[in-house]
N, CA, C and O of each residue as an XYZ file, in Angstrom:
424
protein
N       0.846     -1.201      0.106
C      -0.104     -0.020     -0.144
C       0.932      1.119      0.111
O       0.521      2.183     -0.352
N       2.033      1.202      0.650
C       2.889      2.330      0.811
C       3.687      2.672     -0.420
O       3.983      3.843     -0.654
N       4.086      1.562     -1.308
C       4.563      1.669     -2.573
C       3.490      2.449     -3.562
O       3.822      3.340     -4.345
N       2.374      2.038     -3.416
C       1.304      2.625     -4.431
C       1.362      4.267     -4.097
O       1.685      5.128     -4.916
N       1.029      4.466     -2.906
C       0.899      5.771     -2.467
C       1.942      6.788     -2.797
O       1.746      7.960     -3.118
N       3.351      6.012     -2.639
C       4.542      6.609     -3.060
C       4.666      6.978     -4.516
O       5.033      8.097     -4.874
N       4.325      5.933     -5.406
C       4.355      6.136     -6.849
C       3.264      6.952     -7.111
O       3.554      7.770     -7.984
N       2.176      7.055     -6.725
C       1.231      7.872     -7.141
C       1.586      9.475     -6.706
O       1.304     10.411     -7.454
N       2.227      9.652     -5.423
C       2.669     10.951     -5.188
C       3.786     11.513     -5.964
O       3.880     12.727     -6.140
N       4.594     10.710     -6.411
C       5.612     10.959     -7.233
C       5.278     11.350     -8.666
O       5.904     12.233     -9.254
N       4.168     10.597     -9.267
C       3.401     11.018    -10.451
C       2.802     12.259    -10.438
O       2.982     13.062    -11.354
N       1.981     12.531     -9.311
C       1.290     13.582     -9.223
C       2.265     14.916     -9.227
O       1.935     16.006     -9.693
N       3.468     14.623     -8.645
C       4.354     15.815     -8.348
C       5.129     15.937     -9.716
O       5.463     17.092     -9.978
N       5.430     15.118    -10.505
C       6.212     15.362    -11.644
C       5.452     15.724    -12.843
O       6.133     16.344    -13.660
N       4.126     15.495    -13.212
C       3.545     15.768    -14.358
C       3.388     17.546    -14.382
O       3.697     18.195    -15.381
N       2.956     18.063    -13.343
C       2.982     19.603    -13.456
C       4.111     20.178    -13.737
O       4.151     21.131    -14.516
N       5.206     19.678    -13.137
C       6.789     20.103    -13.431
C       6.961     19.598    -14.883
O       7.914     20.247    -15.315
N       6.604     18.925    -15.670
C       6.652     18.670    -16.983
C       5.995     19.892    -17.687
O       6.575     20.393    -18.650
N       4.896     20.356    -17.279
C       4.024     21.299    -17.957
C       4.798     22.684    -17.789
O       5.004     23.433    -18.745
N       5.175     22.934    -16.580
C       5.783     24.147    -16.478
C       7.084     24.240    -17.253
O       7.380     25.373    -17.630
N       8.054     23.087    -17.610
C       9.342     22.917    -18.388
C       8.678     23.311    -19.892
O       9.288     24.026    -20.687
N       7.503     22.812    -20.138
C       7.193     23.057    -21.533
C       6.758     24.495    -21.932
O       6.895     24.949    -23.068
N       6.239     25.139    -20.921
C       5.871     26.450    -21.112
C       7.061     27.589    -21.032
O       6.939     28.700    -21.550
N       8.089     27.206    -20.395
C       9.346     27.900    -20.351
C      10.214     27.680    -21.682
O      10.901     28.550    -22.218
N      10.063     26.413    -22.098
C      10.705     26.110    -23.325
C      10.248     26.953    -24.795
O      10.995     27.338    -25.694
N       8.691     27.091    -24.679
C       8.031     27.747    -25.589
C       8.211     29.489    -25.592
O       7.828     30.250    -26.480
N       8.890     29.835    -24.360
C       8.998     31.313    -24.259
C       7.956     31.927    -23.650
O       7.920     33.147    -23.810
N       6.988     31.376    -22.916
C       5.814     31.786    -22.562
C       5.880     32.052    -20.911
O       6.338     31.236    -20.111
N       5.448     33.075    -20.641
C       5.560     33.258    -19.084
C       4.323     33.479    -18.397
O       4.233     34.326    -17.508
N       3.327     32.733    -18.777
C       1.937     32.886    -18.485
C       1.850     32.030    -17.288
O       1.711     30.818    -17.450
N       1.915     32.523    -16.129
C       1.809     31.641    -14.904
C       0.400     31.250    -14.743
O       0.231     30.081    -14.398
N      -0.620     31.954    -14.913
C      -2.045     31.400    -14.743
C      -2.092     30.172    -15.361
O      -2.555     29.307    -14.617
N      -1.750     29.750    -16.554
C      -1.743     28.676    -17.330
C      -0.996     27.502    -16.720
O      -1.410     26.351    -16.860
N       0.181     27.817    -15.997
C       1.107     26.831    -15.252
C      -0.006     26.425    -13.904
O      -0.376     25.284    -13.627
N      -0.364     27.576    -13.254
C      -1.048     27.042    -12.096
C      -2.528     26.373    -12.321
O      -3.115     25.731    -11.450
N      -3.002     26.618    -13.560
C      -4.215     25.841    -13.677
C      -3.835     24.442    -14.009
O      -4.507     23.540    -13.509
N      -2.872     24.163    -14.767
C      -2.397     22.813    -15.004
C      -2.065     22.158    -13.864
O      -2.305     20.959    -13.718
N      -1.395     23.008    -12.822
C      -0.968     22.441    -11.624
C      -2.350     21.945    -10.681
O      -2.543     20.828    -10.202
N      -3.092     22.973    -10.602
C      -4.404     22.843     -9.810
C      -5.125     21.448    -10.682
O      -5.554     20.484    -10.048
N      -5.169     21.500    -11.902
C      -6.084     20.470    -12.491
C      -5.316     19.145    -12.213
O      -6.024     18.194    -11.881
N      -4.132     18.965    -12.288
C      -3.305     17.547    -12.078
C      -3.528     17.132    -10.658
O      -3.874     15.988    -10.366
N      -3.303     18.186     -9.680
C      -3.596     17.926     -8.332
C      -4.749     17.454     -8.121
O      -4.890     16.305     -7.703
N      -5.732     18.229     -8.365
C      -7.122     18.000     -8.041
C      -7.624     16.724     -8.624
O      -8.311     15.993     -7.912
N      -7.356     16.396     -9.815
C      -7.920     15.255    -10.492
C      -7.292     13.994     -9.803
O      -7.972     13.008     -9.521
N      -5.982     14.090     -9.558
C      -5.141     13.171     -8.815
C      -5.739     12.801     -7.598
O      -6.048     11.629     -7.380
N      -5.930     13.718     -6.777
C      -6.415     13.621     -5.531
C      -7.889     12.979     -5.397
O      -8.141     12.182     -4.492
N      -8.759     13.337     -6.264
C      -9.961     13.173     -6.639
C     -10.368     11.642     -6.753
O     -11.214     10.998     -6.132
N      -9.461     11.272     -7.778
C      -9.311      9.865     -8.254
C      -8.932      8.899     -7.277
O      -9.585      7.880     -7.052
N      -7.777      9.248     -6.641
C      -7.189      8.289     -5.400
C      -8.238      8.284     -4.390
O      -8.593      7.186     -3.963
N      -8.829      9.417     -3.910
C      -9.708      9.325     -2.703
C     -11.074      8.585     -3.125
O     -11.657      7.793     -2.385
N     -11.466      8.917     -4.301
C     -12.697      8.314     -4.702
C     -12.398      6.655     -4.898
O     -13.275      5.795     -4.827
N     -11.310      6.463     -5.098
C     -10.992      4.747     -5.354
C     -11.034      4.199     -4.108
O     -11.584      3.102     -4.007
N     -10.511      4.791     -2.996
C     -10.359      4.401     -1.772
C     -11.846      4.194     -0.938
O     -12.145      3.261     -0.193
N     -12.638      5.332     -1.302
C     -14.117      5.431     -0.994
C     -14.927      4.221     -1.624
O     -15.801      3.574     -1.046
N     -14.512      4.058     -2.801
C     -15.369      2.723     -3.548
C     -14.938      1.473     -2.768
O     -15.813      0.767     -2.267
N     -13.502      1.123     -2.623
C     -13.024      0.207     -2.188
C     -13.755     -0.209     -0.744
O     -14.113     -1.355     -0.471
N     -13.891      0.854      0.049
C     -14.343      0.528      1.477
C     -15.937      0.149      1.251
O     -16.443     -0.817      1.821
N     -16.607      0.937      0.437
C     -18.069      0.728     -0.026
C     -18.417     -0.920     -0.256
O     -19.198     -1.672      0.327
N     -17.516     -1.116     -1.325
C     -17.661     -2.369     -1.837
C     -17.304     -3.518     -0.617
O     -18.065     -4.464     -0.414
N     -16.130     -3.326      0.116
C     -15.907     -4.026      1.247
C     -16.998     -4.299      2.295
O     -17.355     -5.398      2.721
N     -17.451     -3.093      2.621
C     -18.424     -3.002      3.686
C     -19.793     -3.775      3.334
O     -20.431     -4.494      4.103
N     -20.168     -3.390      1.694
C     -21.244     -4.297      1.244
C     -21.059     -5.782      1.029
O     -22.085     -6.462      1.039
N     -20.017     -6.322      0.855
C     -19.592     -7.683      1.064
C     -19.772     -8.212      2.423
O     -20.262     -9.323      2.625
N     -19.438     -7.541      3.216
C     -19.371     -7.755      4.717
C     -20.742     -8.031      5.231
O     -21.044     -8.974      5.963
N     -21.555     -7.091      4.762
C     -23.081     -7.030      5.202
C     -23.742     -8.096      4.360
O     -24.522     -8.861      4.927
N     -23.521     -8.222      3.110
C     -23.911     -9.564      2.557
C     -23.803    -10.650      3.365
O     -24.790    -11.319      3.672
N     -22.425    -10.957      3.837
C     -21.941    -12.191      4.471
C     -22.837    -12.293      5.829
O     -23.148    -13.404      6.260
N     -23.194    -11.236      6.412
C     -23.893    -11.277      7.795
C     -25.392    -11.561      7.592
O     -25.989    -12.279      8.395
N     -26.078    -10.950      6.413
C     -27.408    -11.177      6.235
C     -27.617    -11.381      4.732
O     -27.738    -10.517      3.864
N     -27.632    -12.702      4.616
C     -27.841    -13.149      2.950
C     -29.023    -12.845      2.500
O     -29.159    -12.660      1.291
N     -30.079    -12.736      3.345
C     -31.415    -12.407      2.799
C     -31.654    -10.952      2.577
O     -32.783    -10.645      2.196
N     -30.867    -10.106      2.735
C     -30.891     -8.841      2.401
C     -29.933     -8.511      1.119
O     -29.464     -7.380      0.998
N     -29.725     -9.293      0.396
C     -28.782     -9.017     -0.709
C     -29.248     -7.964     -1.571
O     -28.547     -6.978     -1.801
N     -30.395     -8.122     -2.060
C     -30.861     -7.119     -3.115
C     -31.075     -5.630     -2.404
O     -30.918     -4.735     -3.234
N     -31.354     -5.206     -1.237
C     -31.199     -4.100     -0.652
C     -29.916     -3.712     -0.697
O     -29.606     -2.632     -1.199
N     -28.980     -4.592     -0.150
C     -27.689     -4.107      0.090
C     -27.044     -3.611     -1.147
O     -26.423     -2.550     -1.088
N     -27.130     -4.313     -2.344
C     -26.441     -4.259     -3.460
C     -27.233     -2.935     -4.230
O     -26.625     -2.298     -5.090
N     -28.419     -2.635     -3.905
C     -29.146     -1.302     -4.455
C     -28.220     -0.233     -3.856
O     -27.553      0.611     -4.457
N     -28.323     -0.448     -2.593
C     -27.496      0.893     -1.574
C     -26.285      1.030     -2.081
O     -25.829      2.159     -2.263
N     -25.467     -0.260     -2.435
C     -24.087      0.201     -2.496
C     -23.899      0.548     -4.167
O     -22.913      1.200     -4.512
N     -24.692      0.174     -4.979
C     -24.492      0.705     -6.474
C     -24.837      2.101     -6.543
O     -24.176      2.925     -7.176
N     -25.887      2.361     -5.879
C     -26.226      3.783     -5.687
C     -25.128      4.784     -5.096
O     -24.811      5.828     -5.665
N     -24.506      4.275     -3.706
C     -23.419      4.990     -3.415
C     -22.093      5.116     -4.357
O     -21.623      6.230     -4.588
N     -21.612      4.142     -4.796
C     -20.791      3.968     -5.810
C     -20.837      4.832     -7.081
O     -19.856      5.320     -7.643
N     -22.298      4.963     -7.499
C     -22.518      5.954     -8.691
C     -22.343      7.409     -8.305
O     -21.992      8.282     -9.098
N     -22.653      7.629     -6.844
C     -22.549      9.081     -6.405
C     -20.982      9.275     -6.318
O     -20.541     10.308     -6.820
N     -20.151      8.447     -5.772
C     -18.806      8.326     -5.684
C     -18.238      8.848     -6.799
O     -17.635      9.921     -6.765
N     -18.395      8.064     -7.994
C     -17.839      8.184     -9.360
C     -18.328      9.343     -9.767
O     -17.601      9.987    -10.524
N     -19.427      9.823     -9.459
C     -19.827     11.136    -10.241
C     -18.919     12.464     -9.733
O     -18.654     13.417    -10.465
N     -18.539     12.341     -8.462
C     -17.721     13.160     -7.826
C     -16.349     13.222     -8.616
O     -15.839     14.331     -8.774
N     -15.755     12.154     -9.095
C     -14.577     12.012     -9.788
C     -14.884     12.626    -11.233
O     -14.036     13.357    -11.746
N     -15.985     12.366    -11.844
C     -16.330     12.933    -13.105
C     -16.532     14.420    -12.869
O     -16.206     15.095    -13.845
N     -16.927     15.014    -11.962
C     -17.057     16.231    -11.904
C     -15.893     17.093    -11.813
O     -15.838     18.182    -12.383
N     -14.887     16.572    -11.041
C     -13.440     16.968    -11.073
C     -12.716     16.844    -12.349
O     -11.912     17.724    -12.654
N     -12.925     15.820    -13.141
C     -12.385     15.839    -14.285
C     -12.938     17.002    -15.472
O     -12.292     17.581    -16.345
N     -14.249     17.075    -15.153
C     -14.826     18.365    -15.974
C     -14.150     19.642    -15.562
O     -13.724     20.398    -16.434
N     -14.021     19.943    -14.226
C     -13.304     21.093    -14.020
C     -11.977     21.203    -14.361
O     -11.500     22.310    -14.608
N     -11.283     20.145    -14.410
C      -9.908     20.080    -14.613
C      -9.841     20.228    -16.113
O      -8.862     20.890    -16.456
N     -10.586     19.810    -17.089
C     -10.894     20.170    -18.344
C     -11.000     21.559    -18.539
O     -10.209     22.073    -19.330
N     -11.828     22.261    -17.967
C     -12.328     23.556    -18.026
C     -11.064     24.490    -17.599
O     -10.728     25.436    -18.312
N     -10.515     24.227    -16.620
C      -9.247     24.867    -16.123
C      -8.101     24.762    -17.410
O      -7.410     25.726    -17.738
N      -8.048     23.759    -17.906
C      -6.880     23.602    -18.670
C      -7.317     24.580    -20.249
O      -6.527     25.391    -20.733
N      -8.463     24.333    -20.751
C      -8.814     24.866    -21.937
C      -9.283     26.313    -21.840
O      -8.983     27.092    -22.745
N      -9.975     26.701    -20.834
C     -10.389     28.129    -20.714
C      -9.272     29.096    -20.551
O      -9.423     30.214    -21.044
N      -8.280     28.840    -19.987
C      -6.947     29.669    -19.747
C      -6.354     29.702    -20.982
O      -5.741     30.758    -21.141
N      -6.294     28.916    -21.968
C      -5.410     28.907    -23.382
C      -5.538     30.167    -23.830
O      -4.994     30.507    -24.880
């Protein structure tokens, strides 16, 4: 688990640096674009990672609840799928905001 978090953190911190280097090589000094790329990268990375953790916990808890009460499988699955849809929609909202940040400042 610690390796996954370390590699994820390194990737999140490396990608905006490449975007800054590209802007400097192009001769541009537009800092708002660089910060928009940084905000989009960090925001989407955090949202995707934390939503993944939330989905894992929700699915694990649902499996545990089904094991305890096999007669309530339909109700538990319905609640789990509804919760997973809401969690996934948060990631998609952050993705849309990240795309807006990247293309509106162009």
